[in-house]
N, C-alpha and C positions, 0 to 999 in steps of 0.2 A: 662605531659610536663610543665604545669603551676606550678605544685608542685616543679618540679626540678628547674625551673627558680627562684621560690621564695626562695628555699633553697640556691641557689648560691648567690642571692642578700643578703640574711640574713648573710651568712658566710662572704661575702665581706664587709658588713657594720660592722660586729663585728671585722673583721681584721683591718680595718682602725681605728676603735675606740681604738684599742690596741696600735696604733702608736701615741705617744704623739706629739702634734704640737710643744712643747717646752720641752727641757730637761736641768735641771740645770747642769752646768759644773764646775763652780768655784765661789768663793766669793772674794770680795775685800773690804777692809776698806778705806773709803774716808778720806780726811783731817779733816772732821767734825766727824770722828769716827762713821760714818753711814755704816752699812754693806750692800753692794750691791751684789745681786745675779745676776750672768751672765748666761743667758740661750742660748742654741743653738736651733734655730727654724728650723723645718723640713717642707718640702713639698714633698709629694709622696715618703716618706722614705729618701729623699736626704737632707742633711744639706744645708740650704740656707743662713742664716745670724745669727749673735749673737745679742741678745737684753738684755738690762737691764731696768727693771721697777724701776725707781728711785723716791723716796720721801725723800727729804732732806731739812733741814732748811737752809735758807740763812739769816744770821744775822750780824748786826754791830751796836754796841752801842745802843741796845734797839730797833732798827728798824729791824723787822724780817718778813719774809713770808716763806711759805712752797713751795718749788719747786717740782712740780710733772711732770715727763716726761718719755717717753720711748725713749731710745737711741739705735741706730742700727749700727752695724759694719759688713763689709763683712767678709769672712772666713779667711782673712789675717790680720784683725785688722785695716783696713782702715775705718774711720768713714764715715757713709752713710747719716744719717739723724736723726732728733729727731721728736717726735710726742707728742702733748699736749692734755690733756682732753679738750673737747669743752668748759667746764665751768670754766677752770682754765688757762687763758692766762698768758703769762709772763708779769710782771709788773716792772716799774722803781721806782725810788725814789718818795715818796709820793703816792705809789700804782697806779700810772698812767699806763695804759695798753700800751704795745708795739704797735707802729704803723707798717704799712706795711714796711716802710723803715727800721725800727729797726730790724724786722725779716730778711729782706734781708741782712742787715749788719751782723747780728749774723750768718747767714748761711755761709758767707764768712770767718768770724772769726773762726768758728769751723772747716772749711775745711782746714785751714792753720795749719798743724801740727808743723810748725816751728815758730809759733807766739812768740812774746816777753812774752806772758803770761806764757810760760813754763820756763822762765828764772828768774822770779821775784816772790817774796812772795806777798800776797795780800796787805800787809802793804806798799809795795813800790809803789802801784798804786794810793794811795790816799794822798793828801797833808793835813796833820793834822793841819797845821797852818791856814787853811781856814775852814769855816763852811758853810754848807748848812742846813737850818732849815726847817723841815717838816711843812707844813701847815695843815696836817691832823692828825698827831700823834705827841706825845711829844718825838721827837728825832732829833738828828743832825748827820751829817756825813761830812767828808772832801770832798773837790772838787777833781776831777780826775786830776792826774798829767798830764801836757800837753804832755809830751814825749810819753805817751801811749794812748792818746785820740783816735787815729785811730784804736787801737787794742781792744777797748771795745765799747759797746753800751752806749751812753751817758745817765747817770742817772741810769745805771744798771751794775756798775762795778762788784759787788759781784756775781750777777747772771751770768754775762758773764764769770767771772773767774771760778766759780764753774762748769759751763757747759763745758768750754773748757778743764778743767782738767779731767772731767768725760769722755769726748769724746776722748781725746788724751793722757791720762795718763796711769796708770798702766793696766787698762783693755785692751787698745789697744796694750800694750806691751806683755800681757799674751796670747792673742788670737792666734798669730802665733804658739806659742809653743804648745798650745792645739791642734790646727789643724794638726800640724806636727805629733803629737802622734796618731792621728786618721787616718792618711793618709793610704789608701789602694788602690787597683786597681780601685775600683768603684769610689772613690773620685778623683783619678788622671784622670780617663776618664771624669768625670764631669767637671773638670777644663779645659781639652782640648776642650770639646764640648761647653763650655760656650762662649757667645758673649762678655764677660767682659774681656778686655785685661790684667788687672793685674793678672788674673788667668793664662793667657797664659805664662807670664814670669815665674811664679811660677812653672807651670807644666814642662816647658822646663828644669828648673834648677833641677828638681827631677830626671831627666834621667841620668843613668850611660851610659858611652860610648857604652856598649854592648846592651843597650836597644833601641837605636835609630832606628835600623832596624824594631823592633816590632812596634814602634810608628810613623813610617814615614807617614802612611795615615793621621794621625792627624796633623803632622807637615806640610804636603802638604796643608791641609785645612787652617792652619794658614797663610801660605805664600800667599794663594789665598784671604783670607778674613779678616785677622786681621789688626791692625794698621800698618802703615809703619815702626814704630819703632820696633814692635814685629817681623815683617818680617826680618828686618836687624839682629835682635838679634838671630832669629832662624837660618838664613843662616850662621851666624858666629859660632853658637854653634854646628851645625851639623858636625860630625867628618869626617875626610878625607875618611874613609872607605866607607861612604855613597856616596860621590862624585866619588869614584872609581867604584862603582856599576853602570853599564851602564843603567839599568832600572830606578833606582832612580835618577841618574844623568839626564836622559832624562826628567823625570817628573818635576824636578826642573827647567831645562832649558826651558821647555814649559811655565813656569810662567814669563819668562824674559820680554816679551813685556808689561806685566800688572803691574809690580812692579816699584817703583820709581827709579830715576836715581842712587841714592846712593846705593840702594839694587842691582841694575844691576851691578854697579861697584864692589860690594862685591862678587857677584856671579861670575863675570868674573875672579876676582882675585883667587877665590877658584878653578876655572877650570884650571888655569895655572899650578897647582901643581899635576894634575892627567891626565892620558890618556883620551883623548876626544873621545867619541863614535861617530860613523858615524851619528846616528840618532840625537844626540845633535848638531852636526855640521850643520846638515841640518836645524834645527830649527833656529839657529843663522844666517845662511846664508840667510834665507828667509827675514830677517829684515835688511840686510846690507845697503840698501839705506835709512833706517830710523835712522841710528846711527849717533852719534856725531863723529867728526873727531877722538877724542881720542878712542871712543869705536870701531870705524872701524879699527883702527890700532890694537887694542887688539884682536878683533875677527879674523882678517886676520892673526895675529900672532899665535893664537890658531890653525888655519888651517895649517899654514906652519910648526908648531911644531908637527902636527899629519898628515903628508901628506898621509899616507896609508888609513886614515879614511875619506878622502874627497871624497864623491861620485859625480856622474854626476850632480845630482840636485844642489849640492853645487857649483860645478864648473860653472854651467849655471848661477847662481846668481852672481858670481864674474864677469863673462863675460858681464853681463848686465851693470855693472859699467864702462866698458871700453868706452862706448859711452856717459857717463854722461858728461854734460857740465861743471860741477864743477871739477876742478883738485884735489880737496880734496878727491874726490871719485875715479876718473879714474886712477890717478897715483899710489896710494897704491894698487889698484886692479891689475894693470899691473905688478907691482913688485911682488905681491903675486903669480900671475900665473907663472912668471918666476921661482920663487923658487920652486913652486909645480911641474913644468914641469920636474924637474930632477928625480922625484919619481913617478909621476902620468901621465900615458899616455893620459888620458882624458884632463888634464891640458895642456899638450904639444900640443895636437891636437887643442884645443881651442885657444891657443896662436898663432899657425901657421895660423889658419883660420883668426884670427883678423889681423895679420901682412900682409897677402896676400891681404886682402880686404881693407886695409887702403890705402888712396891715397898717 
């Protein structure tokens, strides 16, 4: 028994050792003609993020230092973070180390893919008519142009510029193409299962209309758990054929009370173009007294458009509104019962009971 267990552990260890934690996927030449290798990092055989181990000179007019950093992107090319060797912090003019505030500002700059740094050459960022003289080394540099002072770390124009272009330049543009080439069922499932909302948008966009039925369990999870914007996006992308299916329709409608108002409005709009199942109607009816005036009108309209699907439980919920003190509720409810009574005997009986009991 012990020998068998040892054999299993040995095989497992060898198996994991064969799986590289990083795999080189492409190379990029930087503006300084430095070749950067872009790696794809794995965890448990699943691709996790891209990383580039960068060592590049940052120089201007004799004032140079070597920038060493690991830069990371998600699987769609969105820049995530950078990491520095403990003994090689970022430095500014005169080799002064970055402060905590400098690092915080740099994080914000690198996160902005639409920065002005992408529209200008490095020469545009420095006023050559002015001079800053180094006290530590024999070099000078121009002062930062005022118009871009908020887009760079003070005293570190060239480092900021170099890092921003590494983070948001060609590497970020090439990553989505490489990911798309590697996309398979496992990776798509990984995107759906992730808690990272950009992957949710991407996964939804990969589905062809005929694939939505297969992926509805994953889409229902997104409607339950993802960001409000992904929820709206998913509800809008789900094809009409899904809303026409009574089982999936009901599962979507069950999410109604937990999604935001705009998503609720989108769902109600989608339901207006398809037959409404009795089970879906009942879910909506349960929340009639919690709806806005607009939503109440919409839901009652769905019921009157599908009178044969309105069951007794739904009728009973409408009847409860007849005694509501707010006319916003009881007047539309009374009108809905009148319309339903022409097709639905339970609605007719409820209306008769109400009218005979009213003073």
